[in-house]
C-alpha positions in Angstrom: 0.0 0.0 0.0 2.9 2.4 0.7 4.0 2.1 -3.0 0.5 3.1 -4.2 1.2 6.9 -4.4 4.2 6.4 -6.5 2.3 4.2 -8.9 -0.5 6.7 -9.1 1.9 9.6 -9.7 3.6 7.6 -12.4 0.3 7.0 -14.2 -0.9 10.6 -13.8 2.4 11.9 -15.2 2.0 9.6 -18.2 -1.5 10.9 -18.7 -0.3 14.5 -18.5 2.2 14.0 -21.3 -0.7 13.1 -23.7 -2.4 16.5 -23.8 -3.8 19.5 -22.0 -7.3 18.1 -21.1 -5.7 14.8 -20.0 -3.3 16.8 -17.9 -6.2 18.5 -16.1 -7.8 15.1 -15.5 -4.6 13.7 -14.1 -4.1 16.7 -11.8 -7.6 16.3 -10.4 -7.2 12.6 -10.0 -3.8 13.0 -8.2 -5.0 15.5 -5.6 -7.2 13.3 -3.4 -4.6 10.6 -3.1 -1.8 13.1 -2.2 -4.0 14.6 0.5 -4.8 11.1 1.8 -1.2 10.1 2.1 -0.1 13.4 3.6 -2.8 12.9 6.3 -1.6 9.3 6.8 2.0 10.4 7.2 1.0 13.0 9.8 -0.6 10.2 11.8 2.4 7.9 11.6 5.2 10.5 12.1 4.4 11.4 15.7 4.8 7.8 16.7 8.1 7.5 14.8 9.4 10.7 16.3 8.5 9.6 19.8 10.3 6.3 19.2 13.5 8.0 18.0 13.5 10.3 21.0 12.8 7.4 23.4 15.7 5.4 21.9 18.1 8.4 22.1 17.1 9.2 25.7 17.4 5.5 26.6 20.9 5.3 25.2 21.9 8.5 26.9 20.5 7.2 30.2 22.3 3.9 29.7 25.7 5.7 29.1 25.2 7.8 32.1 24.4 4.8 34.3 27.5 3.0 33.0 29.6 6.0 33.6 28.2 6.4 37.1 28.7 2.7 37.8 32.4 3.0 36.6 33.0 5.9 39.0 31.3 4.0 41.8 33.4 0.9 41.2 36.8 2.5 40.6 36.5 5.9 42.4 38.9 8.8 41.8 42.4 8.7 40.3 45.2 9.6 42.7 49.0 9.9 42.2 51.7 9.6 44.9 55.3 8.7 45.6 55.5 5.1 47.0 57.8 2.4 48.1 56.9 -1.2 47.3 56.7 -3.3 50.5 55.3 -6.6 49.5 53.8 -8.4 46.5 51.9 -11.7 46.1 49.9 -13.6 43.5 46.3 -12.6 43.1 45.4 -14.6 40.0 47.2 -16.2 37.0 47.8 -12.8 35.5 47.6 -10.3 38.4 49.4 -9.4 41.6 48.4 -7.7 44.9 51.1 -5.1 45.7 51.5 -3.3 49.1 52.9 0.2 49.2 54.1 2.7 51.7 53.0 6.0 50.1 53.8 9.7 50.8 50.2 11.0 50.6 47.9 7.9 51.0 49.6 6.0 53.8 50.1 2.2 53.5 47.8 0.8 50.8 47.2 -2.3 48.9 46.6 -2.4 45.1 45.8 -5.0 42.5 48.1 -4.8 39.5 46.0 -6.4 36.7 47.9 -8.2 34.1 51.2 -7.7 35.9 52.3 -11.3 35.5 52.0 -11.2 31.8 55.2 -11.0 29.7 54.1 -7.9 27.9 52.6 -6.2 30.9 53.2 -2.4 31.2 54.3 -3.1 34.8 57.1 -5.5 33.7 60.3 -4.6 35.5 58.7 -2.0 37.7 57.3 -4.1 40.5 60.0 -5.4 42.7 60.6 -5.3 46.5 61.9 -2.0 47.9 61.4 -0.1 44.6 60.5 3.6 44.9 58.1 4.8 42.2 55.5 7.3 41.3 52.2 5.4 41.1 48.7 6.2 40.0 45.8 4.3 41.5 42.0 4.2 41.0 40.7 4.3 44.6 38.0 1.8 45.4 34.9 2.9 47.2 33.9 -0.6 48.2 37.1 -2.0 49.8 40.7 -1.2 50.7 42.0 -2.9 47.7 42.6 -0.3 45.0 43.5 -0.6 41.3 47.0 0.2 40.2 46.9 2.0 36.9 50.4 3.3 36.3 54.0 3.0 37.7 57.0 5.2 37.0 60.1 3.8 38.5 62.2 6.4 40.5 64.8 4.5 42.5 65.3 0.8 42.6 67.7 0.9 45.6 69.8 -1.7 43.8 72.5 -1.7 46.4 70.2 -3.4 48.9 70.2 -6.6 46.7 74.0 -6.8 46.6 74.2 -8.0 50.2 72.0 -10.5 51.9 72.2 -8.8 55.3 71.1 -5.5 53.7 68.1 -7.3 52.3 67.3 -8.9 55.7 67.3 -5.5 57.4 65.2 -3.9 54.7 62.7 -6.7 55.1 62.7 -6.1 58.9 61.9 -2.5 58.4 59.0 -3.4 56.1 57.6 -5.9 58.7 57.9 -3.3 61.5 56.0 -0.7 59.4 53.3 -3.1 58.6 52.8 -3.9 62.3 52.9 -0.2 63.5 50.7 1.4 60.9 47.0 1.3 59.9 46.1 0.8 56.3 45.1 3.9 54.3 46.2 6.2 57.1 48.2 9.1 55.7 51.6 9.6 57.4 54.2 11.4 55.2 56.9 11.1 57.9 56.7 7.4 57.8 57.4 7.4 54.0 60.3 9.8 54.5 61.7 7.6 57.2 61.6 4.5 55.0 63.1 6.3 52.1 66.0 7.5 54.2 66.5 4.0 55.6 66.6 2.4 52.2 68.9 5.1 50.9 71.3 4.2 53.8 71.1 0.5 53.0 71.6 1.2 49.3 75.1 2.5 50.1 76.1 1.0 53.5 76.1 -2.3 55.3 73.6 -2.3 58.2 74.5 -2.1 61.9 72.7 -2.5 65.2 72.9 1.3 65.6 71.0 1.8 62.3 68.2 -0.5 63.4 68.0 1.3 66.8 67.8 4.6 65.0 64.9 3.4 62.8 63.0 2.0 65.7 63.5 5.3 67.7 62.1 7.4 64.8 59.2 5.0 64.2 58.3 5.2 67.9 58.4 9.0 67.8 56.1 9.0 64.7 53.8 6.4 66.3 53.3 8.8 69.3 55.1 6.9 72.0 55.6 9.7 74.5 57.3 7.9 77.4 60.7 9.5 77.2 62.4 7.0 79.5 61.2 3.9 77.7 61.8 5.5 74.4 65.4 6.4 75.3 66.2 3.0 76.8 64.4 0.7 74.4 62.2 2.1 71.6 61.5 -1.4 70.3 60.0 -2.3 73.7 57.8 0.8 73.5 56.6 -0.2 70.0 55.9 -3.8 71.1 54.0 -2.5 74.1 51.9 -0.2 72.0 51.1 -2.6 69.1 51.2 -5.9 70.9 54.1 -7.5 69.1 57.4 -7.1 67.2 58.6 -9.0 64.1 59.9 -12.4 65.0 62.9 -11.8 62.8 64.2 -9.0 65.1 66.2 -11.1 67.6 67.9 -13.4 65.0 68.7 -10.3 63.0 70.3 -8.4 65.9 72.5 -11.5 66.7 73.6 -11.7 63.1 74.5 -8.0 63.0 76.4 -8.3 66.3 78.3 -11.3 65.0 79.2 -9.4 61.8 80.4 -6.5 63.8 82.6 -8.7 65.9 84.1 -10.3 62.8 84.8 -6.8 61.3 86.4 -5.7 64.6 88.7 -8.8 64.6 89.7 -8.4 61.0 90.5 -4.7 61.7 92.8 -5.6 64.5 94.5 -8.2 62.4 95.2 -5.7 59.7 96.8 -3.3 62.2 
């Protein structure tokens, strides 16, 4: 039926080419059908127009809902300087990475695809690395999404000596015990950065560990001056309920290494 106007117009134009009277007849014949189909189109068009508007508004609403859902899931993007504390397997392709950050405190992130060979995180996620990181903060949990890593300082000297690595690992354990997750503490980050900078260039000593524990006790708010001066580790253990189990064996190892160095120095003289 929708092709009928075209057929009628074709016939009327054919009639019009035959002569003047036939043209007038064709014109008169064509007018009622044109009026009918114009009226019909006006009836149909509002429905079509409403359908188009409805589809567009529906698509717009869907996009807005998806965008809102994405923001709700991933939250805001934030950047900060950070030192990698720990990493572990999350899935066949991803890692959970713990950081001590300058502006966000100690946080956990999931590095999606980090275990793939061609991952953008390849070579950037190793223990004790300092980096500038970008995360998408989660609003539903304390596990955020790691989106970008720019390596700043790998502290490569720490890995040249097993004892340096042990002391760095002890510092990490102590920080994890003495800090709350997602609690901003810039001084803590600066303390860890200085400690790793020292271990990067020097062999550790008992004095270095004592200095780290004293500074950490001060940052943690241990105000008993007598206890802090005599034994800051005791003050931290009393405040947080425990100390890393590796502390005593590590102190014995450092003391033995100091004795060996002292003996070798006397022998040289």
